[in-house]
Structure formats: structure tokens, C-alpha cells
C-alpha positions in Angstrom: 11.2 20.4 -14.6 9.9 17.0 -13.7 9.5 14.5 -16.5 6.9 11.8 -16.6 8.7 8.5 -16.5 6.0 6.9 -18.6 5.8 9.7 -21.3 7.4 7.5 -24.0 4.6 4.9 -23.5 2.1 7.2 -25.0 1.6 9.2 -28.1 -0.7 12.2 -28.8 -3.6 11.6 -31.2 -5.4 14.5 -32.8 -9.0 14.1 -34.0 -11.8 16.4 -35.1 -15.1 16.2 -33.3 -18.6 16.7 -34.9 -18.5 20.4 -34.2 -15.2 20.9 -36.1 -13.0 21.3 -33.0 -9.6 19.7 -32.7 -9.4 17.2 -29.8 -6.1 15.9 -28.6 -5.9 12.7 -26.6 -3.2 10.2 -25.6 -3.0 6.6 -26.8 -0.9 3.9 -25.0 1.7 2.5 -27.3 4.0 0.8 -24.7 4.4 -2.8 -23.9 1.4 -4.6 -22.6 1.4 -6.5 -19.3 -0.8 -9.1 -17.6 -1.1 -10.7 -14.1 0.8 -13.9 -13.5 -2.1 -15.4 -11.6 -5.6 -16.3 -13.0 -8.4 -13.7 -13.1 -10.3 -15.6 -10.3 -7.3 -15.5 -8.0 -6.7 -11.8 -8.7 -10.4 -11.0 -7.9 -10.0 -12.7 -4.5 -6.7 -10.9 -3.8 -8.3 -7.5 -4.6 -10.8 -8.1 -1.8 -8.3 -9.5 0.6 -5.9 -6.5 0.1 -8.7 -4.0 0.7 -9.6 -5.8 3.9 -6.0 -5.8 5.0 -5.8 -2.1 4.4 -9.0 -1.6 6.4 -7.5 -3.7 9.2 -4.4 -1.6 9.2 -6.2 1.7 9.5 -8.6 0.4 12.1 -5.7 -0.8 14.2 -3.8 2.5 13.6 -6.7 4.7 14.8 -7.7 2.4 17.6 -4.1 2.6 18.9 -4.3 6.4 19.0 -7.8 6.5 20.5 -6.8 6.1 24.2 -4.2 7.5 26.4 -1.1 5.3 26.5 2.2 5.8 28.3 4.1 4.3 25.3 3.1 7.1 23.0 5.0 9.4 25.4 8.3 7.7 24.6 10.0 8.6 21.4 11.1 5.1 20.4 7.4 4.0 20.4 5.6 7.0 19.1 7.8 7.9 16.1 7.8 4.5 14.4 4.2 4.0 15.1 3.1 7.4 13.7 5.5 7.0 10.7 3.8 3.6 9.9 0.9 5.7 8.5 3.1 6.9 5.6 3.7 3.5 4.0 0.2 2.4 5.0 -1.1 5.3 3.0 0.9 4.3 0.0 -0.2 0.7 0.4 -3.8 1.8 0.5 -3.4 4.0 -2.6 -1.8 1.1 -4.5 -4.5 -1.3 -3.3 -7.3 0.9 -4.5 -5.7 1.5 -7.8 -5.1 -2.3 -8.0 -8.9 -2.8 -7.5 -9.5 -0.9 -10.8 -6.8 -2.6 -12.9 -8.0 -4.6 -15.9 -5.9 -6.5 -18.4 -4.1 -5.6 -20.6 -2.1 -3.5 -18.1 0.3 -0.7 -18.8 3.9 -0.2 -17.7 2.8 2.1 -14.8 0.6 -0.7 -13.4 3.5 -3.2 -13.5 5.8 -0.7 -11.8 3.3 0.0 -9.0 2.5 -3.7 -8.3 6.0 -5.2 -8.7 8.1 -2.7 -6.9 6.1 -0.1 -4.9 3.5 -2.5 -3.5 6.0 -4.9 -1.7 8.1 -1.9 -0.5 5.0 -0.2 1.1 3.8 -3.4 2.7 7.2 -4.2 4.1 7.8 -0.7 5.5 4.3 -0.7 7.1 5.2 -4.0 8.9 8.7 -2.8 9.9 7.6 0.6 11.3 4.8 -1.0 13.4 7.2 -3.8 14.5 9.7 -1.2 15.8 6.9 0.4 17.8 5.9 -2.9 19.2 9.5 -3.6 20.2 9.6 -0.2 21.9 6.5 -1.1 23.8 8.1 -4.4 24.8 11.1 -2.5 26.1 8.7 -0.4 28.2 7.2 -3.6 29.7 10.7 -5.1 30.4 11.8 -1.8 32.0 8.8 -2.1 34.3 7.1 1.2 33.2 3.6 1.6 34.4 1.2 0.8 31.5 -2.1 2.4 31.0 -5.1 0.7 29.5 -4.4 2.5 26.2 -1.0 0.7 26.1 -2.8 -2.6 25.6 -4.9 -1.0 22.9 -1.7 0.4 21.4 -0.1 -3.1 21.3 -3.3 -4.6 19.8 -3.5 -1.8 17.2 0.2 -2.1 16.4 -0.2 -5.9 15.9 -3.1 -5.2 13.5 -1.0 -2.7 11.5 1.9 -5.2 11.5 -0.3 -8.1 10.4 -1.8 -5.9 7.6 1.6 -5.0 6.3 3.1 -8.5 6.7 0.1 -10.3 5.1 0.0 -7.8 2.2 3.8 -8.4 1.7 3.2 -12.2 1.6 0.7 -11.6 -1.3 3.4 -9.9 -3.6 3.9 -13.0 -5.7 0.1 -13.5 -6.2 -0.3 -10.0 -7.6 2.8 -9.9 -9.7 2.5 -8.5 -13.2 4.6 -9.7 -16.2 5.0 -8.5 -19.8 2.9 -10.1 -22.5 5.1 -12.1 -24.9 4.7 -11.0 -28.5 
């Protein structure tokens, strides 16, 4: 049976509503967190990270839109296709970041301080491996289709989205509130 890692941060509260029915809700009792940066900086980072995720997805789908010889080689296709997994996690974290308001909870700190940088780094790495594979194809003199240039441009967009998001990790860091 799976356990919720944040279960100890909450307690159940029982209340009676106006109709006499018992309502059970959860109340956060864990440590409070806040962003290290100012609110104005965080608002700008929220917009920037959403744009980076959009850039990554546009590059990913553009790269798959045309026929490319590189996608017929395993060392290009696998890393590029697998770059969608961390890009998905990065997008999910970014959209939850968009809704975060202070005071933050433990689960928010965990997402932004550990999962966000890992997702961004893995997005950049997988797309970089695909770009290196495409460079190997060029060095080996394989015939490139027009889609290979789109694949390289899309791979660069995915790489840029992951790398630029990773560089923002210090700006979106969350720390505990001193009591």
C-alpha cells in the first residue's frame, strides 16, 4: 500500500454543517515555506517558465512533423522521443508553480527544489544526446532530408527550453520560514 509522503503535514478536522451533516476536511499543520526571491521576480519567472515549456513543446512537435533520416537511427530517435518524458514533468511542475501562493507547503518546496531542476536537466540532456546523434550522421556523410534540419532546430529548441529552465532553479528556490 502506497503512503502519502506528506500525510504527516496534515490533520483531519471534523465540522458540522448547517444541515447537521458531519464534514471532514484536511488542514495543513506542517512547516511553512516561502520563495527566496521577491514576489515581483517570481511573477516574471512564472511567465518565463511557461514560455520555455511552450518553446520546448513547439520544438518537439515541429521536429516530428517532417520526414527525417535521423529519426530512422536509434541513437537519434530514442533520446529525442524520451525527451518528452522530462519535458512533461517540467510542464506539470511549471503549471503548478503558476498557481503557488505564499505561504507554501512542504510538497511545493519538494517540487521546486528537487524535481524542477532534475526535469529541466534531463530535458536538456536527452535532446542534447539526440543532437549529438544527428551531428554523428552529418560527420558520417549520411544523406539528410529537409526534415533533418527541422529536427535539429526542434532539438535545439527543446535543449534551450531545458537548459534555460535549469538556469532558473536558483530564482525559484523555496526555503522554510524561520519561526
